[in-house]
C-alpha positions, 0 to 999 in steps of 0.5 A, a space after each residue: 500499500 505504501 509503495 503504491 500511495 507514493 507511485 500516486 503522489 509523484 505522479 501528482 507531483 509531476 503534474 504540480 512540475 510541468 503545471 499542464 492544462 493549468 487554469 489557476 493562476 496564484 500571485 503569492 507574496 510581494 515586494 518584501 515578501 518574495 513574490 511569485 506566481 504560480 500555475 495550479 488546477 482547479 480540480 486540485 485545489 478544490 478537491 484538497 482545501 476547502 478554502 479553494 474550494 470555496 473561492 473557486 465556487 463562489 466566484 471569489 477570484 477573479 477571471 482573466 482571459 479564462 483563468 482564474 486569478 489569486 493574489 495572496 500577498 501576506 503568504 510569501 512566495 516560498 512558503 506557498 510552493 511548500 504549501 501547494 506541493 503539499 495539496 498536489 502530493 500530500 507531503 511536506 519536508 520540514 527536517 531541513 527548515 529553520 522554525 521561525 519558517 516552518 511557524 510562517 507554513 502554520 500560519 499560512 495553513 491556518 488561513 487556509 483552513 488546512 487542519 491536518 496539515 496544522 496539526 501535523 506541523 504542530 506536532 513536528 515542532 513540540 516533539 522535534 523543535 523543542 528547543 528552539 519553542 523553549 528559547 523562543 516562547 513569548 515571540 511564538 506565543 504572540 505570532 500564534 494564539 490569535 490562530 485557533 487552529 495553533 492551540 497546541 502550540 500556544 499551549 507549550 509556549 504557555 506552559 513554558 513561560 508558566 515555568 519561566 516566568 521571568 521569560 516574560 515578566 522580567 522582560 523590559 518589554 513586559 508593559 507592552 504585552 498584548 491583553 489577550 496574553 496577559 489574560 491567558 497567563 493569569 488564567 492559568 493555574 500552573 504561572 509559577 510567580 507567588 501571587 502578590 509578584 502577579 499582583 506587583 506585575 499587574 499594576 506595573 502593566 496598568 500604570 504602563 498602559 496609560 502614560 500620564 499616570 504618576 509612578 507616586 500614588 499618594 499624588 493621585 486623585 479620583 482621576 488617576 484611580 479611575 483611570 487604572 480601575 477602568 485598565 484594569 478591571 477584566 485583569 483584578 478578579 483574576 489575580 488570587 488575592 485569597 493566596 497573598 500572605 497578610 504581610 503582603 497584602 498590608 503592603 502591596 495590595 491594601 494601598 490600592 484597594 481603590 481599584 478592588 471590586 466592591 466588597 473584595 476589599 472587606 471580604 480579604 480584612 475578614 479572611 486574614 482575621 478569621 480564616 474559617 469565616 465564609 466570605 461572599 467574594 469568590 476565592 480562586 484555588 491557589 496555583 499549583 507550585 512548580 515541581 522541577 522534576 524530570 521523572 514525575 509530572 507536576 500534578 503528583 505535586 498535591 499527592 505528595 502535599 497530602 501525605 506530608 500532611 496525613 492524608 493517605 487516600 490517593 482519592 483526595 486532591 489537596 485542597 490547597 498547596 501548601 509547599 513549594 518543592 525546591 529542586 537541590 540536586 539531580 542525580 544525572 547531572 550533578 552526580 549520584 556520590 553521598 558526598 554530592 548529597 551532603 554537599 548539596 543537601 545538608 541542613 536544608 530542612 524537609 525534603 523528598 527524595 525521588 527516584 527512577 528505578 527500572 519500572 517504578 518511581 520510588 522515595 521518601 520523605 525527611 522532616 528533619 534536616 540532613 545533618 551529619 552533625 547528629 550521625 546515625 539514626 533519628 526520630 522522625 515520626 513523620 517520615 514516610 517512604 512511597 512508590 508512585 508505580 509507573 508515575 502515570 497516574 494515582 492509581 498504584 501509588 502507595 505511601 508507607 509511614 515509619 512504623 519504628 520512629 526512633 530508626 526512621 533517617 539515618 546520616 552518617 558521613 562516607 554513607 549514603 543517608 537512609 531510610 529505617 534500620 533496613 535499611 528500607 530506602 537507599 541510593 548509592 553509586 547509582 544502586 538502590 537497596 529495600 529491606 523492610 524493616 522500619 517501614 511496611 512492606 510491599 511499598 517497593 517493588 525491589 528487582 536489584 536494578 539499578 537507579 537511572 536518575 534521582 531528585 531531591 527537594 527541599 519542601 519549603 512552606 507557602 502561605 507563612 505556615 512551616 514546613 513539615 507536616 502541618 496538620 497531621 497528628 501522631 
């Protein structure tokens, strides 16, 4: 079948090259975009492209000497040549193209309603041009966000920016950001910025849209406040004010209470005085903190946060993820020796260790500092070990809370840190060991495999709470 289709494709390619019996002339590009003339066939265009089917059947194109004539000045000649060859042969060559040139093909394909081609190219860019996408997410987003068919590419760029928001929020051009892109970012749950920083940047953007506004708000009158309120009217409700710590609220939000929606300021004051008291304002969920892991997906952050807080039911989604997980070490980058671990992870407070071993993802939580000043086993009743199965869903996740709290964790110079007296879980020189003694059996599937990679994360409290099992009582 493949050979037969290739033969057909070659025949149509020959027709494209020879342009015998053509009845359509297309002028693509202009003086600034490599203008070219193309000869094509009415039947081919109508059969392969809904845009041309409508245009040719409804006489959108004018006729000159019996020929249909199209002008597409906004599509360059080089780009249109690739699209026209695709219409005839069903093939397109992308491997030798720069990312920026491929993007031009996507935009042109969207104008011509070539959705199959758009989906194919988006998949190619996301799988084969990730470095280029990651290096230019803002420029790409500004080009494709208005094209509905480019949703995959748009979402990829938004996710990249959310992981590294400084790309755009710390850029000198931030205040020139299109309002539609700003709204898309503010709506994202995975925008990795503290909410008070988002508020600061939003104020910066709003003031910049009104050059007449002074940076000193103490000089503002009713007119200035009304101007800023009107500018930010549709953005302010997207800020998650109830997730801003009270001290930051007092310093950063309270001075701008005049631009907040009616009743919100009073509800916020009430919330800070009595967090359990119901309020009328909508409380948006907290944004998901960044989990910069190459081993597990960010969604597992909610499960691990629940376990840290003593909630073992995998069906329960965290009400409010109260922790940030800050990467301290990655074995594939930093190495697997115990000396590297101690160099990067000593005295960092509570930590999570996550390892990829064969077909399972395993780990442990230490609520204490890893410390060489107290060598040997330490008492840690909140410690646990866990398995996330293949790391694709919560279904196979298992947690084992420490049974022998006196021997929960062990730290000694020259040896890799361990959980339990077995040790129940330990990694060293890319090998791992598991002998259930201090923790329940059946958490890990021990198969004497090498460690493919491991990561250590510092667990840091958000919203003013202290890291650790904030709600777990032994």
